N, C-alpha and C positions, 0 to 999 in steps of 0.2 A: 614379571616379564622374564622370558628366557630368549634373548636375542639369538643365541646359538643353540640349535637343537642338541640336547644331551649334556650341555655344559651349565655352569653356574648361572643363576639368575640375578635380577636386581629388583628391589622394591621401588615403585614409582607412585607418586601421589595422584596422577591422572594419566589417562591414555586415550588416544583416538582409535579409530577403527580402519581396517583395510577395506579394499573394494569387495573382498569375499567375506567380510564379516569377522575376521580375526582381529586381535589386538595388534595395533601397529608396532612393528619391530619384534613381535613375539615369534620365535622360531623362524625368523627371517633368513637365517643362514643355516646350512646343513652341510655335513661332510659326506663325500661319496668315494667309493673305490673305483678301480678301472672298469668294472662291469656296470657301473651306474647304480649300484646298491648303496643304501645308507651305511655309513660308518657311525654307529650310535651306541648307546649304552646297552641295547639289546644284544648286539653282535660283537661289541668290542669293549670288554671290561676295563681296558686301560684308559678309557676316556675319564674314568673317575680320578685318575692321577693328575689330571690337568686342571688347574685353577684359573678362574677368570674374575677380574675385578673391573668395574666400570667407573668412569668419571661421573660427576653429579648430573651432567646434562645428557648422559647416555649417548655420548658421541664417540668415545674412545674405550676400547676394551683392551686390557692388559693381561696377556696369557703368561703363565709360568708352568714349567714342568721340569722334573729332575733330569730327564734325558737330554734336554737342550742346554741346561745349565745357565740359562740367562732368560730374562723376561722379554716379551715381544709386545709392543704397543701397536694396536691396529685401529686407526680411525675408521669408523663404520662406513663412511662414504667412499673409502679407497677401494680399488680393485683388490680381490682377495688372493692374488697369486702368491705374494710373499707370506701371507698367513698360512696358506696351504703348505708351503715349503716348511715352515716352522712346525706345523702340526704333524706333518709327515715325519719329521725328526723325533717329535715327542712320542709318536705311536710306532715308530720303526716300521712304517709301511707307507706306500704312496697314497695320498688322498688329495682330492680336489675340494674346493669350497664353492658352493653356489649360493646365490641370494635371490629371493623372491619377495618383492615389495608389495605385490598384490594380495598376498594372503599367507605367505610363509609356507612352512612344511609341517602342518598339523598331523597328528597321528590318525585322526578320523576326518577324512576329506569330506564326508557327508555332514559332519557337524564341526565346522572349523572355528566356532565361537569359543570364548573362554571356558575353561573347566572350572567347576565350582565345588567347594567342600566347606564344611563348617569347622570352626576351631574346636568345637566340642567333639566332633568326629575324630579329628586328628589326635586329640588327647585320649579319647577312648581306645582307639586302635593302638596307640603307643602303650597303653596299660596292658595289652595282651602279651607284651614281650618284655622280659626282664631287662632293665637297663635302658630302654628306649624312652626318649622324651618327646614332647610335642614338636620341638624343633627338629629332632631326628626325623619324625614322620613328615614334617613339612618338606624337608630336603628330599626324602625318598619319593613322596607323592607328586610334588612339583605342580600343584594346582595354581591357576591364575588368580582366582578370587576366593577369599575366605569370608565366611559369614560369622558374625558375632550375635549373641543374644538368642540362640536357638539350641535345643538339646541335640545330642548325638544323632546323626543320620536324618536330621530334619530335611536335608536336601534330597532325600529319596522321594520326597513328594514333588520334586520338580521334573519328574518324568512319569509317563503313563504307559499304556499299552503300546505294543509295537506299531509304528506308523503314526502315532499321535504325537502332537507337540503340546507341552504344557507351557502356556504363555505366562510370562511374568516380566516385571519391569525392575530395573535397577537405575535409580535416578530417572533420567529422561530416555533411557535406552530399553527397547523391548527385545526380549529373548524368547526362544522356544527351547525348553529342555527336551532332549531326545532319548537319552539312554544312560544307564550306569556304565562307567568307563571300565573296560576290561584292562586288567593290569598285566604287565610283562615281568620279566625277571628283575628289572631295575629296583623296585621297592624292597626286594629281598637283600640288597647289598648296602653296605655302608656307603653313604653318598660321597664321602671324602677319601676313602681308601679302596672301595670296591670289594671289601671282604664280605663273603656271603654269610647270611644268618640261616643256618641249616633248619629246615622244616618250616620256614617262614610262610610259604604259600599254603601249606596244609593247615597250619594253625590259623592263619588268616581266614581261610575259607570256612573252617569249622566255626569260628567265632562270629563271622559275618552272617552265616546262616542262622545261628542261635540268637543274634541280636537284631535281625532284620525287623523293622517296625511292622506291626500287624497290617497296617494300611498300605504298605508298599506293594507295588505290583510284582509279585514273586515270579510271574511268567517271564520277566525280563532277565532273570538270572538262570541262564543255562549252566552256569557255574557261579560260585560265590566269591571268586577272586576278582571282585569288582568294587571300585570305590571312586567317588567323585561323579559329577554329572557333566556329560557332554552337552553342548548347546549350539544353537544357530542364532546368529544376530539377525533379528527380523526387521528392526527399525532403529537406526542410530542417527542418520543424517550427519550433521556436524557436531552432535553432542558428544562430549568425552565421557568416559567413565571415571568416577572420582572416589578415592577413599572417603568413607563417611556417607556415601549415598545409601539410600534405603531400598531394600528389595520389597516390592509390593506383590503379594499373592493373596487373592481373596481380600480379607480385611486386615491382614497382619503384616505391617511393615517390619523389616529386619535390617539392622545396620550392617554394612559391609566393612570388613577390616582387612 
C-alpha cells in the first residue's frame, strides 16, 4: 500500500477495494503544484528525501525530512492543510495535498486495479545491476501485489493482445490483466536518496527484451522499459484481498506474498 503517491508504503495483511476498483487507501493522497500538476517522483527528485512511517492500523503517517528538522504526524482522516505546509517546507516549494477516497490517483486511470509482479522477477531484474538486491527493486518498482511460487516474468501471461483482458482470480476477487506497465524515471533512482543509476533504463530494456518469455505477447512492448502488470478489478464485492490468497489462472493456483 502507498497511501501517499510517490512516498514510502506500508505492508498490510488484507485490504478492501474502492468504488473504482483500486486498493482502499492506495495512492489516496497526492501532491500538486499551483498549476494543478502532480508533484511526484517523476518531476521532483527531492521527494526521495522524505520518509514516511505508519502506525499499525494505517491511521497515522509520520513524515520526516532534513529541511524541516522535525517530524510531523498526520492522522489520515484530518484535513491535509497542515501536512501541505510541512511538505512545502521539505520541498522548498509550495504544494497542496488532495485526497480521493473513491479510487485515489493511479498512474493508469484506465487500469486502476493493483499492480502485480512476481518475487522471482524482482530478484532477476536486481541481478542485472551490480549491488542491487530484491529489496532495492521492490522499493524502486513499488508494485502492490507480489506472487510467490512462479518463475521470473510469469506475470507476463496476465495480459494479452491490446484491448483484451486476461481474467484471473486472487482469492475471491476477479481481475482483468490489461498491459505491461511502462516505467518512468523513478526505478532508475535509489529509493532512499534519489541518486540516479546511470544507464539503468538502457540496460533494463536490453535485458528485458532478451529475457521476455517466448509466449508473452511481444506486440504489447512498443519499448522494453516495462515491468509489472496493470489490472482492472472486475468483481470484488465486499471481499478483501489477503496475503496468502491464491491466484487462479487456468489450472495453476499461485500463492500471493
